[in-house]
N, C-alpha and C positions, 0 to 999 in steps of 0.2 A: 471335638468335631472338627473336620477338616475346614481350614480357612477361617475358623473362629479364634478369637483371641483367648487364651487361657484365663480363667478368672483370677489365678494368683498373680497375673501380671500387674494388677492394681495395687499390690502390696509394695509400696515405695521402698521399704526397708530391704527387699529382696532385689532391688535393681542391679546392685553390683554383682550379683552372682549370675546374671542373665547374659547370654551371648546375643549380640544385636540380631542375628539372623533368626534366632529361635523365636523371638517375639515379633518378628516383622515378616509375616507370611505374605505371599502374593495376595493382593487384594486390590479392589477398585481404586483405593487411595494412592497406590504406587504408580498408576498410569501417568505417562508423560503426555501432555497435551501439546503435540507437535503440529497440529493441524493449523494451516494458515486460515484466518477468518474469511469466510465467504462473504459476499455482498461487495458493494462498492459505495462510498460516500465521497462527495466532491463539494469544494467550496472554492469560489474565486471573487477576487475584488476587481471592481471596474468603476469607471466614471458614470456618474448619473447624468445621462444625456437626454432623459425623457421628461423631466420636470424642472421648473425654474429654480428649485432649491440649490441645484448643482451639487457639489460634493461627490461622495463615493458611496457605492452599495456593495453588498455581498450577495452573490447569487449561489444557492446550494442545491444539490440534487442527490437523491439515493434511489436504490431499488428497494424492494420489499422483502427480499429473501431473509428468513429468520433460521438460526441454528441454535440448539441447545442440547448439549450431550450428543446423542445419536440421532436427533430430530433435525431435519432440514427441509423446509418447505417455503412457499411463497403465497401467503394469503392475499386475497384481493383487497381487503379493507384496511390492512396494517399500514400505519405511517411511522417510519423510524426517525422522524424529525421531532425533536423535543425542545420546545421553547421554555427556557428557564425564567425569562422575563420578557418584557417588551423590547429588549435591546440585545439579548444573548440567546443563541440557539445551539443545540448540540446534535450531532449525528454520531451513530454508534455501530461498530462492526465486531463480530466475534460471538462468543457464547452468550445467548439471551439470558440464561438464568443469572450468571454473575453480573451482567450488565444491568439487570433489573435491580439487583441487590445494591450495586454501587450508585446508580443514578438516583434511586429513591432517597439515599442519605444525602446526596448533593442537593437534590431538589428541596428537600425538607430544610437544609440549612439555608439555601438561597431565599426560599420563602419566608423563613422565620426572620431573617434580617430585613427583608423588604417590609414585612409587617411592622416590625418594631422601629425601623429607621428608613421610612419611605423616601427621604431625601438623599440618602446615601446610595449612590449608584454602584452596582457591582462592576468590577473590571472583568473583561473577558479572560485575562490571565488568571485572576483569582479564582474563577469557577474552574478553569482548567486545572489549577494546582489543587483545589478542593477535590476534584475528581481523582486526581493521582493519589492524594492522601487516602481517599476512601477505598480506592483499589487495593493499596497496600494493607489497609486494615483487613479487608476481606481475604487477601492472599495470606496474611499471617494467621488468621483465624482458621483457615483451611489447613494450613501446615500444622497448626497446633492440634487440631482434631484428628488429623491423620497420623501424626508421628508421636505427640506427646500424651494425648488423651488415653491411649491404651495403657500407659503406664501410671495413670492417675495424676498426671502433670498437667499444668497449664504454663504459659511462658513465664509468668511471675515466679511460680514455684520451681520451675527448671533452673531459672537463674539463681534462685536463692539456694538450691541444693547442689550447685556445681562443685563445691569444695569437697564434699564427702562422696561424690560419684566416681566409679571406676574411670580412670583417664581414658582408656580405650573406648569405653562406652560413650563417654562424654564427647569424644572426638567423632564417633559414628553418628551420634545424634545431632550434633552441630553440623556435620556435613549433610545429613539428610535434610535438615531444616534449610540449609543454604541452597541446596539443590532442588528443593520442592518447587514444582511447576504448577501454576493454576492455569485454567483455560485461557487461551489467548484472546485479549480484547484490545480494541483501539477506539479512539474517539477523536472527533473534530469539534472544536468550539469556535464560534465565529460571531461577530456582532460589533456594536459600537459602544464606547464608553467615554469618560471624561479625559482619558489619556491622549486621545486623538493622535494626529490630525484626522485620520480616517478610520475605517474598520479594521478589525484584527482577526487573524486566523491562527489558532493554536492547535497542535496535534499532540495527543498523549498516546504513546505506544505501550506495548505490553510490559516494558520495563519501567513504566511510570514516568519516563522522561517527558518533560513539556518542552516543545519546540515551537518557536514562533515562525510563521510563514508570511509575514507581512511584506517582506521585500519582494519575494518571488510572486506574491499575489495570487497564489492558488495552492491547493493541497488536496490529497486523495488518500483513502485508506481502504483496507479490505483486499479481497483476492484480485480485484480489477485495477488496483491502484496504479500499477505500471503502465497499463494501457491508457488509463486516463491522463496520467502525468505526460506520457509521450505525446498525446494529442495537444496538450498545452505547449509543450516544447516546440513541436513542429510549427505551431501556430505563432510562436514568438510572443506568447502572452505577457502583458505587464498590466499593472493596475491603472494605466493610462488609457487602456482600450475602452471603446464605446460600450454602452449597455447592450445594444442589439447584437453586436459581434460577440460579446462575452455570453450572453444568453444562449445564443446558438452554439457557441463553443462548449459550454458546460453540458448542454444536452447531447452533443455529438460525442463528448468524452465519455459520458455515461453509456451511450449506445456502443461505442468502441470497446468498453470494458466488458460488455456482455459476452465477448469471446472467451473470458476467463472462466474456469469451472466455478460454479456456485454463485454466479451473478445473475439476478433475475431480470426479466424483461420489463416489468412494470416500473414506472418512473414517478417519483414525487419531487417537486421542486419548490423553492421558497426564495424570498427576497428580504433583506434587512437593510434599512437606511431609506434616504440619506441623512435623516436627522435623528437624534437620540430619542429612542423611546416612542416614536410616533408611527413608524412603519415597519412592521413585521408581517408579511403576508404570504400565503401559499399562491403558487402559480396556478391559475385556473385551468380546467380541462380544455377549454377552447384554445388556450395558448399552447398547451401541450400537444393538442391535435395538429396545430399549425406547425409546431417545431418538427413533429413526426413526419408530416407531409414534405416539409422542406428538406429534412435530412434524407428521406427516401429519394426525393428528386435529385439531390445533390449526388447521392451514391450512385444513382442510376446514370447520371451524365459522367460521372467519373468512371464508372465501369465501361461505358461506351468509349470514352477518351482513351482508356487503357487498352481496349481491344484494338482501336485504330492505331495507337502507338506500337502495339506489338506487331500489327500487320505491317506497318512501315518498316520496322526494324527487321521483320522477317524477309520483306522484299529486298532491303538493303544487303542482308547476309546472302540471300539467294543470288543477287547480282555479283557480289564479290566471288562466290563460289564458281559462277559461270565464267567470269574473267580468268580465275585461277585454272580452271579446266582447259579454257581455250589456250592459255599459255603453254599447258602441258602438252596439248595436242599439236602444237606447231612442229613441223619437221625440223629437226636439228641440223644445222649447217656444219658440214665436216670441214675443219680447217686444213689447208694444204701445208705440207711441211715447209718450214721456213728455210729459204735457200741459204747455203753457207757461203757468205760473202767474204769470208777470210781467205787469205792466200793458202793454197793447198801446201801441205808439208812436203818439202823436197826430200825425195828418198836418196839417202846417201849413196854415192857411186861405190860399187864394189871395187876393191883394190885389184888391179891388173897389171900385168907386166908390160913394161914399155917396150915396144919393139924397136929395134935399131933402125 
């Protein structure tokens, strides 16, 4: 049957006789997941200027857009903020199905250690690395199912049988395994731990690289990441900024990111800190409404200022044009020829006979 794997393919002893393209028909497993993750997730570190504890806090924000395979929608009740503990929170972009698979394993591991060793605090970096490891496990399992399973292999048996496999087939299989692409996912992990002195932000990309953003003091992922990052860069954000300034900046960055395809309009926000394990809270609806009103008023004033500035420049250009046209319209003064002040050339006398 077309696009079905032949039953004889599972006979491992026949592997050397098979051409790679014969048993690798076009199938959903071959698809390349080149799609950029929709959504936007943002985290920023700032000074705690609203309570006597001092120190620093993390402010985070996400939209509610969800994607999984060919599904993309924004439910009203979904919150993409996941609290792994009272001190560490994660936000996730990309394929919902793969994210669910990976995050469940991470959450189980985190909760298991918390239950068995409640005095041992997780580090933010540890949870980020655990996520990267869990993603790699899911990625390898998908590659195994798509490439090796049709031949009756798993990764262990594939490694064990390499010595007796056809070299060309082995090379093709190895290349396919190395080039296999899982749905793209990204994650931000932020919070506090005993490594101090303040909060931490780690980003895990689709290549499972774990990158620390503590020095810059902010990070963003998803389709709207560049718009959000630009907002922080234009504002010159550092972790020394005040709470109020950063709260509005995070919200504004999220709203700016909405111009990117696939970023939803609804917003969820949270705060972690300033002390370890005591403050992890969602930003209330009344605060979000105030942020929205302030943001709209700011944009309205900016739009009016832009219109005024454009009118000023338009008037300036118009005046320049008028001056230029006036210069062109002036009658041109005709210069008189310059008199020749040099002595006229003496015409040599023609030779003549002398009279006696």
